[in-house]
C-alpha positions as CSV (number, residue, x, y, z in Angstrom):
1,M,-10.5,-35.1,-39.5
2,H,-13.7,-33.6,-41.0
3,I,-13.8,-30.4,-43.1
4,A,-17.1,-29.2,-44.5
5,V,-17.5,-26.6,-47.3
6,V,-20.7,-24.5,-47.3
7,G,-22.1,-21.7,-49.4
8,N,-24.8,-20.6,-51.8
9,I,-25.6,-22.2,-55.2
10,G,-22.7,-21.4,-57.5
11,A,-20.2,-20.4,-54.7
12,G,-17.7,-23.0,-55.7
13,K,-18.2,-25.7,-53.0
14,T,-17.7,-28.7,-55.3
15,T,-14.6,-27.2,-56.9
16,L,-13.0,-26.4,-53.6
17,T,-13.9,-29.8,-52.2
18,E,-12.2,-31.5,-55.1
19,L,-9.1,-29.4,-54.9
20,L,-8.7,-29.7,-51.2
21,A,-9.3,-33.5,-51.3
22,R,-6.5,-33.8,-53.8
23,H,-4.1,-31.6,-51.9
24,L,-4.8,-32.9,-48.3
25,K,-5.4,-36.5,-49.4
26,Y,-8.8,-36.5,-47.8
27,E,-11.8,-38.5,-49.1
28,P,-14.2,-36.1,-50.8
29,Q,-17.9,-36.5,-49.9
30,F,-20.5,-35.0,-52.2
31,E,-24.3,-34.8,-51.7
32,A,-25.7,-38.3,-51.6
33,V,-27.4,-38.7,-54.9
34,E,-30.5,-40.7,-54.2
35,N,-33.7,-41.0,-56.2
36,N,-35.9,-38.6,-54.2
37,P,-39.5,-39.9,-54.6
38,Y,-40.9,-36.5,-53.6
39,L,-39.0,-34.3,-56.1
40,E,-41.4,-34.6,-59.0
41,D,-44.5,-34.0,-56.8
42,F,-42.8,-31.1,-55.1
43,Y,-42.2,-29.3,-58.4
44,S,-45.9,-29.8,-59.4
45,D,-47.3,-28.7,-56.0
46,M,-44.6,-27.1,-53.8
47,K,-46.8,-26.2,-50.9
48,R,-48.3,-29.7,-50.6
49,W,-45.0,-31.6,-50.8
50,A,-42.4,-29.2,-49.2
51,F,-42.4,-30.9,-45.8
52,N,-42.1,-34.4,-47.2
53,L,-39.3,-33.4,-49.5
54,Q,-37.3,-31.8,-46.7
55,I,-37.8,-34.7,-44.4
56,F,-36.5,-37.1,-47.0
57,F,-33.4,-34.9,-47.6
58,L,-32.9,-34.6,-43.8
59,N,-33.1,-38.4,-43.2
60,S,-30.9,-39.1,-46.2
61,R,-28.2,-36.7,-45.2
62,F,-28.3,-37.8,-41.5
63,R,-27.8,-41.4,-42.5
64,H,-25.0,-40.5,-44.8
65,I,-23.1,-38.4,-42.2
66,V,-23.5,-41.1,-39.5
67,E,-22.2,-43.7,-41.8
68,L,-19.2,-41.5,-42.7
69,Q,-18.4,-40.7,-39.1
70,N,-18.5,-44.4,-38.1
71,R,-15.9,-45.1,-40.8
72,N,-13.6,-42.6,-39.0
73,I,-11.9,-41.2,-42.1
74,D,-10.3,-37.9,-43.1
75,M,-12.9,-36.3,-45.2
76,I,-14.0,-33.1,-46.9
77,Q,-17.7,-32.7,-47.3
78,D,-19.6,-30.6,-49.9
79,R,-22.6,-29.2,-48.1
80,T,-23.9,-30.1,-44.6
81,I,-27.0,-31.3,-42.8
82,Y,-27.2,-27.8,-41.1
83,E,-28.0,-26.2,-44.4
84,D,-31.1,-28.3,-44.9
85,A,-32.6,-26.8,-41.7
86,Y,-31.1,-23.3,-41.5
87,I,-31.1,-22.4,-45.1
88,F,-33.5,-24.4,-47.3
89,A,-36.3,-25.5,-45.0
90,E,-36.4,-22.1,-43.3
91,N,-36.5,-20.4,-46.8
92,L,-39.5,-22.6,-47.8
93,F,-41.3,-21.5,-44.7
94,D,-40.5,-17.8,-45.4
95,M,-41.8,-18.2,-48.9
96,G,-45.1,-19.6,-47.6
97,L,-44.4,-23.0,-49.1
98,M,-44.2,-24.8,-45.7
99,S,-46.8,-24.2,-43.0
100,A,-45.8,-22.9,-39.5
101,R,-46.9,-26.3,-38.1
102,D,-44.8,-28.3,-40.5
103,F,-41.8,-26.1,-40.1
104,E,-42.0,-26.4,-36.3
105,N,-42.3,-30.2,-36.6
106,Y,-39.4,-30.3,-39.1
107,S,-37.2,-28.1,-36.8
108,N,-37.9,-30.3,-33.8
109,I,-36.9,-33.4,-35.7
110,F,-33.7,-31.7,-36.8
111,Q,-32.8,-30.6,-33.3
112,S,-33.5,-34.2,-32.0
113,I,-31.2,-35.9,-34.6
114,V,-28.4,-33.3,-34.8
115,H,-27.1,-34.3,-31.3
116,Y,-26.2,-37.7,-32.7
117,I,-23.6,-36.3,-35.1
118,Q,-20.3,-34.6,-34.6
119,P,-19.9,-31.1,-36.1
120,P,-17.1,-30.7,-38.6
121,D,-13.6,-29.9,-37.2
122,L,-13.6,-27.0,-39.6
123,L,-16.4,-25.3,-41.4
124,I,-15.4,-23.3,-44.5
125,Y,-18.0,-20.7,-45.7
126,L,-17.6,-19.5,-49.2
127,R,-19.1,-16.0,-49.1
128,A,-20.1,-14.7,-52.5
129,S,-22.2,-11.8,-53.8
130,V,-25.2,-12.5,-56.1
131,P,-23.2,-11.3,-59.3
132,T,-20.4,-13.8,-58.5
133,L,-23.0,-16.6,-58.0
134,V,-24.8,-15.7,-61.2
135,N,-21.5,-15.6,-63.2
136,N,-20.5,-19.1,-61.9
137,I,-24.0,-20.5,-62.5
138,Q,-23.9,-19.2,-66.1
139,K,-20.4,-20.6,-66.6
140,R,-21.3,-24.1,-65.7
141,G,-24.5,-24.0,-67.8
142,R,-26.7,-26.5,-66.0
143,D,-30.2,-26.4,-67.6
144,Y,-32.0,-26.9,-64.3
145,E,-30.2,-23.9,-62.8
146,S,-31.0,-21.5,-65.7
147,G,-34.3,-20.3,-64.1
148,I,-32.9,-19.5,-60.7
149,R,-34.1,-16.0,-59.7
150,L,-31.8,-13.3,-58.4
151,D,-34.1,-12.6,-55.4
152,Y,-34.0,-16.3,-54.5
153,L,-30.1,-16.3,-54.5
154,S,-30.2,-13.1,-52.5
155,K,-32.6,-14.6,-49.9
156,L,-30.4,-17.7,-49.5
157,N,-27.4,-15.4,-49.0
158,E,-29.2,-13.7,-46.1
159,K,-30.0,-17.1,-44.6
160,Y,-26.3,-18.1,-44.9
161,E,-25.1,-14.9,-43.3
162,K,-27.5,-15.3,-40.4
163,W,-26.6,-18.9,-39.8
164,I,-22.8,-18.3,-40.1
165,G,-23.1,-15.2,-37.8
166,N,-24.5,-17.5,-35.1
167,Y,-22.3,-20.6,-35.8
168,K,-20.7,-21.9,-32.6
169,E,-20.3,-25.6,-33.3
170,G,-16.6,-25.5,-34.1
171,K,-13.9,-23.8,-36.0
172,L,-15.0,-21.5,-38.8
173,L,-13.1,-20.1,-41.8
174,I,-14.8,-17.5,-44.0
175,L,-13.5,-17.1,-47.6
176,D,-14.4,-14.1,-49.7
177,K,-15.2,-15.7,-53.1
178,D,-15.6,-12.4,-54.9
179,N,-11.9,-11.9,-54.5
180,L,-10.7,-15.5,-54.9
181,D,-10.4,-17.7,-57.9
182,F,-8.9,-20.9,-56.5
183,A,-10.0,-22.9,-59.6
184,Q,-7.8,-20.8,-62.0
185,N,-5.2,-19.1,-59.8
186,P,-2.7,-21.4,-57.9
187,E,-1.7,-18.5,-55.6
188,D,-5.3,-18.2,-54.4
189,L,-5.5,-21.9,-53.8
190,G,-2.2,-21.8,-51.9
191,M,-3.4,-19.0,-49.7
192,V,-6.7,-20.9,-48.9
193,I,-4.7,-24.1,-48.1
194,Q,-2.4,-22.1,-45.8
195,K,-5.4,-20.6,-43.9
196,I,-7.0,-24.1,-43.5
197,E,-3.8,-25.6,-42.2
198,A,-3.4,-22.7,-39.8
199,E,-6.9,-23.3,-38.5
200,L,-6.5,-27.0,-38.1
201,F,-2.8,-27.4,-37.1
202,G,-1.5,-24.0,-36.2
203,L,-0.3,-22.9,-32.8
204,F,-2.8,-20.8,-30.8
């Protein structure tokens, strides 16, 4: 069984992944932390290195998910390969940081490899407004996130809504994070778990 949790920066993906893994006894999977050789170059010259950076991320995430699916385990995954293409690469293109030629090339590579992986049995989308995202980002106080702009978060939200609105790969559960606090409120977590179990095991 493969559950994936998606959502904007600060939506609560990691927290929900940890809580569900504990409750369902699934193996949690977080973003593969690899030393990305393009990251430093990207921050010094985004336009020059955006394509290289995204290709590295895409390859890394593809190899990771193939390896996981070959192990045939019950897992819950924090972020997916789909977000690389439909959210972050597309946003770099919109911002003028990736050329149309590079974006088309990237998209073609993504479409070629995505056929080799199974989509999750259930995709959970944490929908959150910008004020909720900002509040969560400030609470966790990561230095590298302190400079994230509101318009950037807003743009990513638009990308998520567009992608989720067209998602047809499998079962989808949308949770309204503005009105849920599963980290602090056991009732909220209980309700989320109920909804997930209904999606996965309920009678239709």
